PDB file of N, H, CA, C and O in Angstrom:
ATOM      1  N   MET A   1       0.774  -1.264  -0.093  1.00  0.00           N
ATOM      2  CA  MET A   1      -0.104   0.058   0.017  1.00  0.00           C
ATOM      3  C   MET A   1       0.875   1.306  -0.082  1.00  0.00           C
ATOM      4  O   MET A   1       1.833   1.340   0.691  1.00  0.00           O
ATOM      5  N   LYS A   2       0.729   2.082  -0.771  1.00  0.00           N
ATOM      6  H   LYS A   2      -0.049   2.055  -1.399  1.00  0.00           H
ATOM      7  CA  LYS A   2       1.198   3.334  -1.014  1.00  0.00           C
ATOM      8  C   LYS A   2       0.586   4.508  -0.183  1.00  0.00           C
ATOM      9  O   LYS A   2      -0.594   4.843  -0.280  1.00  0.00           O
ATOM     10  N   LEU A   3       1.495   5.100   0.640  1.00  0.00           N
ATOM     11  H   LEU A   3       2.455   4.828   0.719  1.00  0.00           H
ATOM     12  CA  LEU A   3       0.804   6.111   1.690  1.00  0.00           C
ATOM     13  C   LEU A   3       1.567   7.262   1.256  1.00  0.00           C
ATOM     14  O   LEU A   3       2.747   7.303   0.907  1.00  0.00           O
ATOM     15  N   LEU A   4       0.388   8.543   1.360  1.00  0.00           N
ATOM     16  H   LEU A   4      -0.571   8.510   1.643  1.00  0.00           H
ATOM     17  CA  LEU A   4       0.770   9.644   1.092  1.00  0.00           C
ATOM     18  C   LEU A   4       1.529  10.758   2.102  1.00  0.00           C
ATOM     19  O   LEU A   4       1.404  10.832   3.324  1.00  0.00           O
ATOM     20  N   ARG A   5       2.126  11.367   1.466  1.00  0.00           N
ATOM     21  H   ARG A   5       2.228  11.307   0.473  1.00  0.00           H
ATOM     22  CA  ARG A   5       2.689  12.347   2.541  1.00  0.00           C
ATOM     23  C   ARG A   5       2.106  13.827   2.458  1.00  0.00           C
ATOM     24  O   ARG A   5       1.777  14.236   1.344  1.00  0.00           O
ATOM     25  N   ALA A   6       1.941  14.756   3.701  1.00  0.00           N
ATOM     26  H   ALA A   6       2.209  14.424   4.605  1.00  0.00           H
ATOM     27  CA  ALA A   6       0.911  15.696   3.421  1.00  0.00           C
ATOM     28  C   ALA A   6       0.947  16.368   2.649  1.00  0.00           C
ATOM     29  O   ALA A   6      -0.065  17.017   2.385  1.00  0.00           O
ATOM     30  N   GLU A   7       2.592  16.606   1.628  1.00  0.00           N
ATOM     31  H   GLU A   7       3.415  16.079   1.842  1.00  0.00           H
ATOM     32  CA  GLU A   7       3.118  17.370   0.595  1.00  0.00           C
ATOM     33  C   GLU A   7       1.846  16.908  -0.714  1.00  0.00           C
ATOM     34  O   GLU A   7       1.199  17.623  -1.479  1.00  0.00           O
ATOM     35  N   ASP A   8       1.874  15.607  -0.549  1.00  0.00           N
ATOM     36  H   ASP A   8       2.400  15.026   0.072  1.00  0.00           H
ATOM     37  CA  ASP A   8       1.525  14.965  -1.895  1.00  0.00           C
ATOM     38  C   ASP A   8      -0.359  15.133  -1.339  1.00  0.00           C
ATOM     39  O   ASP A   8      -1.066  15.130  -2.346  1.00  0.00           O
ATOM     40  N   VAL A   9      -0.945  15.227  -0.416  1.00  0.00           N
ATOM     41  H   VAL A   9      -0.370  15.230   0.402  1.00  0.00           H
ATOM     42  CA  VAL A   9      -2.313  15.484  -0.340  1.00  0.00           C
ATOM     43  C   VAL A   9      -2.261  16.815  -0.483  1.00  0.00           C
ATOM     44  O   VAL A   9      -3.412  17.202  -0.685  1.00  0.00           O
ATOM     45  N   ALA A  10      -1.321  17.934  -0.481  1.00  0.00           N
ATOM     46  H   ALA A  10      -0.386  17.620  -0.317  1.00  0.00           H
ATOM     47  CA  ALA A  10      -1.806  19.171  -0.600  1.00  0.00           C
ATOM     48  C   ALA A  10      -1.845  19.291  -2.083  1.00  0.00           C
ATOM     49  O   ALA A  10      -2.814  19.859  -2.586  1.00  0.00           O
ATOM     50  N   GLU A  11      -0.821  18.779  -2.898  1.00  0.00           N
ATOM     51  H   GLU A  11      -0.034  18.317  -2.490  1.00  0.00           H
ATOM     52  CA  GLU A  11      -1.014  18.676  -4.318  1.00  0.00           C
ATOM     53  C   GLU A  11      -2.299  17.985  -4.860  1.00  0.00           C
ATOM     54  O   GLU A  11      -2.747  18.562  -5.851  1.00  0.00           O
ATOM     55  N   ILE A  12      -2.757  17.273  -4.598  1.00  0.00           N
ATOM     56  H   ILE A  12      -2.392  16.805  -3.793  1.00  0.00           H
ATOM     57  CA  ILE A  12      -3.856  16.604  -4.669  1.00  0.00           C
ATOM     58  C   ILE A  12      -5.093  17.291  -4.629  1.00  0.00           C
ATOM     59  O   ILE A  12      -5.888  17.254  -5.569  1.00  0.00           O
ATOM     60  N   LEU A  13      -5.339  18.072  -3.314  1.00  0.00           N
ATOM     61  H   LEU A  13      -4.694  18.102  -2.551  1.00  0.00           H
ATOM     62  CA  LEU A  13      -6.223  18.882  -2.798  1.00  0.00           C
ATOM     63  C   LEU A  13      -6.084  20.310  -3.648  1.00  0.00           C
ATOM     64  O   LEU A  13      -7.016  21.078  -3.888  1.00  0.00           O
ATOM     65  N   ALA A  14      -5.012  20.438  -3.952  1.00  0.00           N
ATOM     66  H   ALA A  14      -4.256  19.815  -3.756  1.00  0.00           H
ATOM     67  CA  ALA A  14      -4.663  21.854  -4.498  1.00  0.00           C
ATOM     68  C   ALA A  14      -4.848  22.841  -3.124  1.00  0.00           C
ATOM     69  O   ALA A  14      -5.461  23.903  -3.233  1.00  0.00           O
ATOM     70  N   CYS A  15      -4.367  22.481  -2.034  1.00  0.00           N
ATOM     71  H   CYS A  15      -3.870  21.618  -1.944  1.00  0.00           H
ATOM     72  CA  CYS A  15      -4.118  23.640  -0.973  1.00  0.00           C
ATOM     73  C   CYS A  15      -2.797  23.532  -0.484  1.00  0.00           C
ATOM     74  O   CYS A  15      -1.814  23.080  -1.072  1.00  0.00           O
ATOM     75  N   SER A  16      -2.888  24.038   0.757  1.00  0.00           N
ATOM     76  H   SER A  16      -3.687  24.405   1.234  1.00  0.00           H
ATOM     77  CA  SER A  16      -1.359  24.399   1.358  1.00  0.00           C
ATOM     78  C   SER A  16      -1.268  23.033   2.482  1.00  0.00           C
ATOM     79  O   SER A  16      -2.223  22.543   3.085  1.00  0.00           O
ATOM     80  N   ILE A  17       0.005  22.652   2.543  1.00  0.00           N
ATOM     81  H   ILE A  17       0.780  23.051   2.053  1.00  0.00           H
ATOM     82  CA  ILE A  17      -0.014  21.882   3.721  1.00  0.00           C
ATOM     83  C   ILE A  17      -0.251  21.951   5.189  1.00  0.00           C
ATOM     84  O   ILE A  17      -0.306  20.987   5.952  1.00  0.00           O
ATOM     85  N   LYS A  18      -0.403  23.390   5.535  1.00  0.00           N
ATOM     86  H   LYS A  18      -0.358  24.174   4.915  1.00  0.00           H
ATOM     87  CA  LYS A  18      -0.956  23.625   6.820  1.00  0.00           C
ATOM     88  C   LYS A  18      -2.626  23.365   6.571  1.00  0.00           C
ATOM     89  O   LYS A  18      -3.296  23.148   7.580  1.00  0.00           O
ATOM     90  N   GLU A  19      -3.101  23.378   5.645  1.00  0.00           N
ATOM     91  H   GLU A  19      -2.556  23.554   4.825  1.00  0.00           H
ATOM     92  CA  GLU A  19      -4.670  23.165   5.350  1.00  0.00           C
ATOM     93  C   GLU A  19      -4.818  21.679   5.749  1.00  0.00           C
ATOM     94  O   GLU A  19      -5.527  21.257   6.662  1.00  0.00           O
ATOM     95  N   VAL A  20      -4.104  21.018   4.993  1.00  0.00           N
ATOM     96  H   VAL A  20      -3.528  21.361   4.251  1.00  0.00           H
ATOM     97  CA  VAL A  20      -4.165  19.384   5.231  1.00  0.00           C
ATOM     98  C   VAL A  20      -4.243  18.843   6.702  1.00  0.00           C
ATOM     99  O   VAL A  20      -5.053  18.011   7.110  1.00  0.00           O
ATOM    100  N   TYR A  21      -2.943  19.662   7.657  1.00  0.00           N
ATOM    101  H   TYR A  21      -2.285  20.338   7.325  1.00  0.00           H
ATOM    102  CA  TYR A  21      -2.880  19.404   8.992  1.00  0.00           C
ATOM    103  C   TYR A  21      -4.158  20.042   9.756  1.00  0.00           C
ATOM    104  O   TYR A  21      -4.537  19.610  10.845  1.00  0.00           O
ATOM    105  N   SER A  22      -4.651  20.887   9.220  1.00  0.00           N
ATOM    106  H   SER A  22      -4.344  21.238   8.336  1.00  0.00           H
ATOM    107  CA  SER A  22      -5.894  21.275   9.792  1.00  0.00           C
ATOM    108  C   SER A  22      -7.188  20.184   9.764  1.00  0.00           C
ATOM    109  O   SER A  22      -7.963  19.847  10.659  1.00  0.00           O
ATOM    110  N   LEU A  23      -7.078  19.766   8.291  1.00  0.00           N
ATOM    111  H   LEU A  23      -6.448  20.041   7.564  1.00  0.00           H
ATOM    112  CA  LEU A  23      -7.978  18.784   8.074  1.00  0.00           C
ATOM    113  C   LEU A  23      -7.553  17.548   8.836  1.00  0.00           C
ATOM    114  O   LEU A  23      -8.592  16.905   8.988  1.00  0.00           O
ATOM    115  N   LYS A  24      -6.712  17.001   9.300  1.00  0.00           N
ATOM    116  H   LYS A  24      -5.868  17.524   9.176  1.00  0.00           H
ATOM    117  CA  LYS A  24      -6.366  16.184  10.028  1.00  0.00           C
ATOM    118  C   LYS A  24      -6.695  16.317  11.481  1.00  0.00           C
ATOM    119  O   LYS A  24      -7.345  15.481  12.109  1.00  0.00           O
ATOM    120  N   ASP A  25      -6.194  17.438  11.979  1.00  0.00           N
ATOM    121  H   ASP A  25      -5.666  18.117  11.469  1.00  0.00           H
ATOM    122  CA  ASP A  25      -6.514  17.968  13.295  1.00  0.00           C
ATOM    123  C   ASP A  25      -8.191  17.894  13.745  1.00  0.00           C
ATOM    124  O   ASP A  25      -8.741  17.450  14.753  1.00  0.00           O
ATOM    125  N   ARG A  26      -8.723  18.556  12.485  1.00  0.00           N
ATOM    126  H   ARG A  26      -8.276  18.916  11.666  1.00  0.00           H
ATOM    127  CA  ARG A  26      -9.967  18.542  13.010  1.00  0.00           C
ATOM    128  C   ARG A  26     -10.814  17.087  12.551  1.00  0.00           C
ATOM    129  O   ARG A  26     -12.022  17.233  12.364  1.00  0.00           O
ATOM    130  N   GLY A  27     -10.369  16.021  12.406  1.00  0.00           N
ATOM    131  H   GLY A  27      -9.388  15.903  12.558  1.00  0.00           H
ATOM    132  CA  GLY A  27     -11.012  14.855  12.183  1.00  0.00           C
ATOM    133  C   GLY A  27     -11.700  14.802  10.902  1.00  0.00           C
ATOM    134  O   GLY A  27     -12.836  14.329  10.881  1.00  0.00           O
ATOM    135  N   LYS A  28     -11.242  15.162   9.992  1.00  0.00           N
ATOM    136  H   LYS A  28     -10.319  15.547  10.009  1.00  0.00           H
ATOM    137  CA  LYS A  28     -11.909  15.358   8.815  1.00  0.00           C
ATOM    138  C   LYS A  28     -11.193  14.575   7.552  1.00  0.00           C
ATOM    139  O   LYS A  28     -11.740  14.306   6.482  1.00  0.00           O
ATOM    140  N   LEU A  29      -9.794  14.266   7.947  1.00  0.00           N
ATOM    141  H   LEU A  29      -9.349  14.485   8.816  1.00  0.00           H
ATOM    142  CA  LEU A  29      -9.095  13.647   6.976  1.00  0.00           C
ATOM    143  C   LEU A  29      -8.545  12.463   8.150  1.00  0.00           C
ATOM    144  O   LEU A  29      -7.817  12.727   9.107  1.00  0.00           O
ATOM    145  N   ALA A  30      -9.094  11.111   7.803  1.00  0.00           N
ATOM    146  H   ALA A  30      -9.685  10.897   7.025  1.00  0.00           H
ATOM    147  CA  ALA A  30      -8.081   9.914   8.602  1.00  0.00           C
ATOM    148  C   ALA A  30      -6.424  10.017   7.933  1.00  0.00           C
ATOM    149  O   ALA A  30      -6.087  10.147   6.756  1.00  0.00           O
ATOM    150  N   PHE A  31      -5.593   9.906   9.148  1.00  0.00           N
ATOM    151  H   PHE A  31      -5.867   9.800  10.104  1.00  0.00           H
ATOM    152  CA  PHE A  31      -4.290   9.632   8.939  1.00  0.00           C
ATOM    153  C   PHE A  31      -3.596   8.369   9.944  1.00  0.00           C
ATOM    154  O   PHE A  31      -4.225   7.946  10.914  1.00  0.00           O
ATOM    155  N   CYS A  32      -2.405   7.905   9.623  1.00  0.00           N
ATOM    156  H   CYS A  32      -1.894   8.249   8.835  1.00  0.00           H
ATOM    157  CA  CYS A  32      -1.671   6.995  10.620  1.00  0.00           C
ATOM    158  C   CYS A  32      -0.622   7.604  10.501  1.00  0.00           C
ATOM    159  O   CYS A  32      -0.204   8.179   9.496  1.00  0.00           O
ATOM    160  N   LYS A  33      -0.016   7.485  11.792  1.00  0.00           N
ATOM    161  H   LYS A  33      -0.356   7.019  12.609  1.00  0.00           H
ATOM    162  CA  LYS A  33       1.584   7.776  12.450  1.00  0.00           C
ATOM    163  C   LYS A  33       2.404   6.551  12.305  1.00  0.00           C
ATOM    164  O   LYS A  33       2.085   5.410  12.638  1.00  0.00           O
ATOM    165  N   ILE A  34       3.482   6.944  11.772  1.00  0.00           N
ATOM    166  H   ILE A  34       3.742   7.872  11.501  1.00  0.00           H
ATOM    167  CA  ILE A  34       4.680   5.467  11.608  1.00  0.00           C
ATOM    168  C   ILE A  34       5.625   6.162  12.031  1.00  0.00           C
ATOM    169  O   ILE A  34       5.893   7.218  11.458  1.00  0.00           O
ATOM    170  N   GLY A  35       6.444   5.676  13.278  1.00  0.00           N
ATOM    171  H   GLY A  35       6.227   4.818  13.744  1.00  0.00           H
ATOM    172  CA  GLY A  35       7.693   6.346  13.731  1.00  0.00           C
ATOM    173  C   GLY A  35       7.743   7.919  13.686  1.00  0.00           C
ATOM    174  O   GLY A  35       8.734   8.522  13.274  1.00  0.00           O
ATOM    175  N   GLY A  36       6.749   8.461  14.082  1.00  0.00           N
ATOM    176  H   GLY A  36       5.943   7.972  14.417  1.00  0.00           H
ATOM    177  CA  GLY A  36       6.564  10.076  14.082  1.00  0.00           C
ATOM    178  C   GLY A  36       6.193  10.851  13.184  1.00  0.00           C
ATOM    179  O   GLY A  36       5.867  12.027  13.339  1.00  0.00           O
ATOM    180  N   MET A  37       6.230   9.967  11.738  1.00  0.00           N
ATOM    181  H   MET A  37       6.495   9.011  11.612  1.00  0.00           H
ATOM    182  CA  MET A  37       5.595  10.580   9.997  1.00  0.00           C
ATOM    183  C   MET A  37       4.571  10.370  10.007  1.00  0.00           C
ATOM    184  O   MET A  37       4.196   9.200   9.940  1.00  0.00           O
ATOM    185  N   VAL A  38       3.595  11.506  10.102  1.00  0.00           N
ATOM    186  H   VAL A  38       3.900  12.457  10.157  1.00  0.00           H
ATOM    187  CA  VAL A  38       2.159  11.534   9.529  1.00  0.00           C
ATOM    188  C   VAL A  38       2.284  11.025   8.005  1.00  0.00           C
ATOM    189  O   VAL A  38       3.094  11.318   7.125  1.00  0.00           O
ATOM    190  N   ARG A  39       1.026  10.035   8.026  1.00  0.00           N
ATOM    191  H   ARG A  39       0.368   9.797   8.740  1.00  0.00           H
ATOM    192  CA  ARG A  39       0.911   9.511   6.599  1.00  0.00           C
ATOM    193  C   ARG A  39      -0.625   9.516   6.235  1.00  0.00           C
ATOM    194  O   ARG A  39      -1.364   9.472   7.218  1.00  0.00           O
ATOM    195  N   PHE A  40      -1.226   9.562   5.028  1.00  0.00           N
ATOM    196  H   PHE A  40      -0.626   9.598   4.229  1.00  0.00           H
ATOM    197  CA  PHE A  40      -2.494   9.387   4.427  1.00  0.00           C
ATOM    198  C   PHE A  40      -2.587   8.755   3.467  1.00  0.00           C
ATOM    199  O   PHE A  40      -1.818   8.905   2.517  1.00  0.00           O
ATOM    200  N   ARG A  41      -3.772   7.700   3.489  1.00  0.00           N
ATOM    201  H   ARG A  41      -4.396   7.578   4.260  1.00  0.00           H
ATOM    202  CA  ARG A  41      -4.063   6.598   2.721  1.00  0.00           C
ATOM    203  C   ARG A  41      -4.876   7.237   1.430  1.00  0.00           C
ATOM    204  O   ARG A  41      -5.845   7.929   1.744  1.00  0.00           O
ATOM    205  N   PRO A  42      -4.583   7.083  -0.097  1.00  0.00           N
ATOM    206  CA  PRO A  42      -5.348   7.362  -1.144  1.00  0.00           C
ATOM    207  C   PRO A  42      -6.822   7.685  -1.046  1.00  0.00           C
ATOM    208  O   PRO A  42      -7.459   8.715  -1.267  1.00  0.00           O
ATOM    209  N   GLU A  43      -7.242   6.169  -0.543  1.00  0.00           N
ATOM    210  H   GLU A  43      -6.725   5.333  -0.364  1.00  0.00           H
ATOM    211  CA  GLU A  43      -8.578   5.929  -0.142  1.00  0.00           C
ATOM    212  C   GLU A  43      -9.513   7.116   0.643  1.00  0.00           C
ATOM    213  O   GLU A  43     -10.595   7.607   0.322  1.00  0.00           O
ATOM    214  N   ASP A  44      -8.784   7.317   1.603  1.00  0.00           N
ATOM    215  H   ASP A  44      -7.905   6.918   1.863  1.00  0.00           H
ATOM    216  CA  ASP A  44      -9.178   8.632   2.972  1.00  0.00           C
ATOM    217  C   ASP A  44      -9.154   9.922   1.850  1.00  0.00           C
ATOM    218  O   ASP A  44      -9.943  10.843   2.058  1.00  0.00           O
ATOM    219  N   VAL A  45      -8.655   9.960   1.195  1.00  0.00           N
ATOM    220  H   VAL A  45      -8.013   9.211   1.027  1.00  0.00           H
ATOM    221  CA  VAL A  45      -8.373  11.589   0.411  1.00  0.00           C
ATOM    222  C   VAL A  45      -9.319  11.357  -0.387  1.00  0.00           C
ATOM    223  O   VAL A  45     -10.082  12.309  -0.558  1.00  0.00           O
ATOM    224  N   ALA A  46      -9.595  10.203  -1.071  1.00  0.00           N
ATOM    225  H   ALA A  46      -8.976   9.430  -0.933  1.00  0.00           H
ATOM    226  CA  ALA A  46     -10.859  10.108  -2.252  1.00  0.00           C
ATOM    227  C   ALA A  46     -12.031  10.555  -1.457  1.00  0.00           C
ATOM    228  O   ALA A  46     -12.661  11.539  -1.845  1.00  0.00           O
ATOM    229  N   ASP A  47     -12.404   9.880  -0.307  1.00  0.00           N
ATOM    230  H   ASP A  47     -11.893   9.081   0.009  1.00  0.00           H
ATOM    231  CA  ASP A  47     -13.518   9.875   0.527  1.00  0.00           C
ATOM    232  C   ASP A  47     -13.531  11.213   1.098  1.00  0.00           C
ATOM    233  O   ASP A  47     -14.675  11.595   1.346  1.00  0.00           O
ATOM    234  N   LEU A  48     -12.716  11.944   1.350  1.00  0.00           N
ATOM    235  H   LEU A  48     -11.787  11.634   1.149  1.00  0.00           H
ATOM    236  CA  LEU A  48     -12.668  13.424   1.939  1.00  0.00           C
ATOM    237  C   LEU A  48     -13.405  14.145   0.618  1.00  0.00           C
ATOM    238  O   LEU A  48     -14.395  14.853   0.804  1.00  0.00           O
ATOM    239  N   ILE A  49     -12.811  13.901  -0.874  1.00  0.00           N
ATOM    240  H   ILE A  49     -12.007  13.325  -1.025  1.00  0.00           H
ATOM    241  CA  ILE A  49     -13.348  14.512  -1.798  1.00  0.00           C
ATOM    242  C   ILE A  49     -14.457  14.330  -2.095  1.00  0.00           C
ATOM    243  O   ILE A  49     -15.165  15.303  -2.356  1.00  0.00           O
ATOM    244  N   SER A  50     -14.958  13.053  -2.150  1.00  0.00           N
ATOM    245  H   SER A  50     -14.383  12.263  -1.938  1.00  0.00           H
ATOM    246  CA  SER A  50     -16.367  12.594  -2.405  1.00  0.00           C
ATOM    247  C   SER A  50     -17.245  13.465  -1.262  1.00  0.00           C
ATOM    248  O   SER A  50     -18.088  14.324  -1.520  1.00  0.00           O
ATOM    249  N   SER A  51     -16.848  13.042  -0.023  1.00  0.00           N
ATOM    250  H   SER A  51     -16.163  12.344   0.187  1.00  0.00           H
ATOM    251  CA  SER A  51     -17.890  13.836   0.921  1.00  0.00           C
ATOM    252  C   SER A  51     -17.904  15.460   1.009  1.00  0.00           C
ATOM    253  O   SER A  51     -18.524  16.146   1.822  1.00  0.00           O
ATOM    254  N   SER A  52     -17.132  15.849   0.052  1.00  0.00           N
ATOM    255  H   SER A  52     -16.628  15.292  -0.608  1.00  0.00           H
ATOM    256  CA  SER A  52     -16.985  17.437   0.294  1.00  0.00           C
ATOM    257  C   SER A  52     -17.835  17.933  -1.013  1.00  0.00           C
ATOM    258  O   SER A  52     -18.020  19.146  -1.113  1.00  0.00           O
ATOM    259  N   LEU A  53     -18.286  17.191  -1.876  1.00  0.00           N
ATOM    260  H   LEU A  53     -18.135  16.205  -1.795  1.00  0.00           H
ATOM    261  CA  LEU A  53     -19.044  17.601  -3.039  1.00  0.00           C
ATOM    262  C   LEU A  53     -20.263  18.161  -2.602  1.00  0.00           C
ATOM    263  O   LEU A  53     -20.863  17.919  -1.554  1.00  0.00           O
ATOM    264  N   THR A  54     -20.677  19.213  -3.843  1.00  0.00           N
ATOM    265  H   THR A  54     -20.190  19.410  -4.694  1.00  0.00           H
ATOM    266  CA  THR A  54     -22.100  19.839  -3.462  1.00  0.00           C
ATOM    267  C   THR A  54     -23.048  19.494  -4.028  1.00  0.00           C
ATOM    268  O   THR A  54     -22.637  18.987  -5.071  1.00  0.00           O
ATOM    269  N   SER A  55     -23.909  19.456  -4.004  1.00  0.00           N
ATOM    270  H   SER A  55     -24.243  19.869  -3.156  1.00  0.00           H
ATOM    271  CA  SER A  55     -25.238  18.904  -4.933  1.00  0.00           C
ATOM    272  C   SER A  55     -25.108  18.835  -6.256  1.00  0.00           C
ATOM    273  O   SER A  55     -25.677  17.981  -6.936  1.00  0.00           O
ATOM    274  N   ARG A  56     -24.077  20.051  -6.878  1.00  0.00           N
ATOM    275  H   ARG A  56     -23.615  20.745  -6.326  1.00  0.00           H
ATOM    276  CA  ARG A  56     -24.004  19.982  -7.862  1.00  0.00           C
ATOM    277  C   ARG A  56     -23.038  19.011  -8.594  1.00  0.00           C
ATOM    278  O   ARG A  56     -22.906  18.881  -9.811  1.00  0.00           O
ATOM    279  N   GLY A  57     -22.482  18.449  -7.736  1.00  0.00           N
ATOM    280  H   GLY A  57     -22.589  18.555  -6.748  1.00  0.00           H
ATOM    281  CA  GLY A  57     -21.603  17.506  -8.167  1.00  0.00           C
ATOM    282  C   GLY A  57     -21.495  15.905  -7.957  1.00  0.00           C
ATOM    283  O   GLY A  57     -21.814  15.762  -6.777  1.00  0.00           O
ATOM    284  N   GLN A  58     -21.263  14.867  -8.391  1.00  0.00           N
ATOM    285  H   GLN A  58     -21.003  14.984  -9.350  1.00  0.00           H
ATOM    286  CA  GLN A  58     -21.356  13.765  -8.304  1.00  0.00           C
ATOM    287  C   GLN A  58     -21.081  12.896  -7.147  1.00  0.00           C
ATOM    288  O   GLN A  58     -20.070  12.194  -7.158  1.00  0.00           O
ATOM    289  N   ARG A  59     -22.050  12.880  -5.958  1.00  0.00           N
ATOM    290  H   ARG A  59     -22.872  13.450  -5.949  1.00  0.00           H
ATOM    291  CA  ARG A  59     -21.398  12.170  -4.403  1.00  0.00           C
ATOM    292  C   ARG A  59     -21.163  10.906  -4.739  1.00  0.00           C
ATOM    293  O   ARG A  59     -21.601  10.234  -5.673  1.00  0.00           O
ATOM    294  N   ASN A  60     -20.139  10.558  -3.545  1.00  0.00           N
ATOM    295  H   ASN A  60     -19.783  11.105  -2.786  1.00  0.00           H
ATOM    296  CA  ASN A  60     -19.638   9.455  -3.582  1.00  0.00           C
ATOM    297  C   ASN A  60     -19.016   8.897  -4.975  1.00  0.00           C
ATOM    298  O   ASN A  60     -19.034   7.695  -5.240  1.00  0.00           O
ATOM    299  N   ALA A  61     -18.606   9.624  -5.616  1.00  0.00           N
ATOM    300  H   ALA A  61     -18.592  10.600  -5.401  1.00  0.00           H
ATOM    301  CA  ALA A  61     -17.690   9.232  -6.995  1.00  0.00           C
ATOM    302  C   ALA A  61     -16.565   8.490  -6.363  1.00  0.00           C
ATOM    303  O   ALA A  61     -16.034   8.751  -5.284  1.00  0.00           O
ATOM    304  N   PRO A  62     -16.252   7.434  -7.269  1.00  0.00           N
ATOM    305  CA  PRO A  62     -15.135   6.252  -7.064  1.00  0.00           C
ATOM    306  C   PRO A  62     -13.839   6.632  -7.045  1.00  0.00           C
ATOM    307  O   PRO A  62     -13.485   7.124  -8.116  1.00  0.00           O
ATOM    308  N   PRO A  63     -12.934   6.576  -6.140  1.00  0.00           N
ATOM    309  CA  PRO A  63     -11.690   6.950  -6.472  1.00  0.00           C
ATOM    310  C   PRO A  63     -11.039   6.733  -7.706  1.00  0.00           C
ATOM    311  O   PRO A  63      -9.968   7.310  -7.890  1.00  0.00           O
ATOM    312  N   SER A  64     -11.466   6.059  -8.511  1.00  0.00           N
ATOM    313  H   SER A  64     -12.336   5.590  -8.362  1.00  0.00           H
ATOM    314  CA  SER A  64     -10.728   5.886  -9.727  1.00  0.00           C
ATOM    315  C   SER A  64     -11.278   7.038 -10.609  1.00  0.00           C
ATOM    316  O   SER A  64     -10.946   6.852 -11.779  1.00  0.00           O
ATOM    317  N   SER A  65     -11.923   8.036 -10.456  1.00  0.00           N
ATOM    318  H   SER A  65     -12.193   8.187  -9.506  1.00  0.00           H
ATOM    319  CA  SER A  65     -12.371   9.090 -11.029  1.00  0.00           C
ATOM    320  C   SER A  65     -11.325  10.339 -10.586  1.00  0.00           C
ATOM    321  O   SER A  65     -11.567  11.442 -11.075  1.00  0.00           O
ATOM    322  N   PHE A  66     -10.264  10.214  -9.750  1.00  0.00           N
ATOM    323  H   PHE A  66     -10.068   9.317  -9.352  1.00  0.00           H
ATOM    324  CA  PHE A  66      -9.426  11.293  -9.256  1.00  0.00           C
ATOM    325  C   PHE A  66      -8.034  10.546 -10.086  1.00  0.00           C
ATOM    326  O   PHE A  66      -7.571   9.434  -9.834  1.00  0.00           O
ATOM    327  N   PRO A  67      -7.556  11.506 -11.115  1.00  0.00           N
ATOM    328  CA  PRO A  67      -6.535  10.815 -12.158  1.00  0.00           C
ATOM    329  C   PRO A  67      -5.442  10.597 -11.119  1.00  0.00           C
ATOM    330  O   PRO A  67      -4.884   9.520 -11.328  1.00  0.00           O
ATOM    331  N   ARG A  68      -4.895  11.320  -9.963  1.00  0.00           N
ATOM    332  H   ARG A  68      -5.349  12.195  -9.794  1.00  0.00           H
ATOM    333  CA  ARG A  68      -3.468  11.519  -9.215  1.00  0.00           C
ATOM    334  C   ARG A  68      -3.432  10.276  -8.022  1.00  0.00           C
ATOM    335  O   ARG A  68      -2.450   9.949  -7.356  1.00  0.00           O
ATOM    336  N   LEU A  69      -4.918   9.646  -7.964  1.00  0.00           N
ATOM    337  H   LEU A  69      -5.716   9.911  -8.506  1.00  0.00           H
ATOM    338  CA  LEU A  69      -4.995   8.662  -7.093  1.00  0.00           C
ATOM    339  C   LEU A  69      -5.257   7.276  -7.779  1.00  0.00           C
ATOM    340  O   LEU A  69      -5.095   6.199  -7.205  1.00  0.00           O
ATOM    341  N   ARG A  70      -5.592   7.394  -8.800  1.00  0.00           N
ATOM    342  H   ARG A  70      -5.724   8.269  -9.267  1.00  0.00           H
ATOM    343  CA  ARG A  70      -5.971   6.153  -9.937  1.00  0.00           C
ATOM    344  C   ARG A  70      -4.501   5.771  -9.926  1.00  0.00           C
ATOM    345  O   ARG A  70      -4.203   4.580  -9.841  1.00  0.00           O
ATOM    346  N   SER A  71      -3.678   6.595  -9.995  1.00  0.00           N
ATOM    347  H   SER A  71      -3.920   7.563 -10.064  1.00  0.00           H
ATOM    348  CA  SER A  71      -2.186   5.976 -10.891  1.00  0.00           C
ATOM    349  C   SER A  71      -1.425   5.414  -9.605  1.00  0.00           C
ATOM    350  O   SER A  71      -0.341   4.875  -9.825  1.00  0.00           O
ATOM    351  N   LEU A  72      -1.947   5.492  -8.079  1.00  0.00           N
ATOM    352  H   LEU A  72      -2.828   5.930  -7.901  1.00  0.00           H
ATOM    353  CA  LEU A  72      -1.335   5.196  -7.429  1.00  0.00           C
ATOM    354  C   LEU A  72      -1.355   3.375  -7.224  1.00  0.00           C
ATOM    355  O   LEU A  72      -2.373   2.823  -7.642  1.00  0.00           O
ATOM    356  N   LYS A  73      -0.499   2.674  -6.737  1.00  0.00           N
ATOM    357  H   LYS A  73       0.329   3.122  -6.398  1.00  0.00           H
ATOM    358  CA  LYS A  73      -0.762   1.405  -6.599  1.00  0.00           C
ATOM    359  C   LYS A  73      -0.680   0.902  -5.022  1.00  0.00           C
ATOM    360  O   LYS A  73       0.244   1.131  -4.241  1.00  0.00           O
ATOM    361  N   LEU A  74      -1.845   0.184  -4.774  1.00  0.00           N
ATOM    362  H   LEU A  74      -2.595  -0.003  -5.408  1.00  0.00           H
ATOM    363  CA  LEU A  74      -2.149   0.299  -3.290  1.00  0.00           C
ATOM    364  C   LEU A  74      -1.819  -1.475  -2.822  1.00  0.00           C
ATOM    365  O   LEU A  74      -1.951  -1.840  -1.654  1.00  0.00           O
TER     366      LEU A  74
END
């Protein structure tokens, strides 16, 4: 399974690294801690994106619809 760094998540979400940590701290983005390093699962990032879509978007879009996540090998 390929885990993502905060920098990777920030790139996917087009936001700052600070915002990624804010999402983590507020419980909006699941994470794991390995030896003091914070990492994120691609499927949790995809779930965050899906759950954040407005009524005009497609809710619960599968992770395969996100190009950056699709290319990762889990």
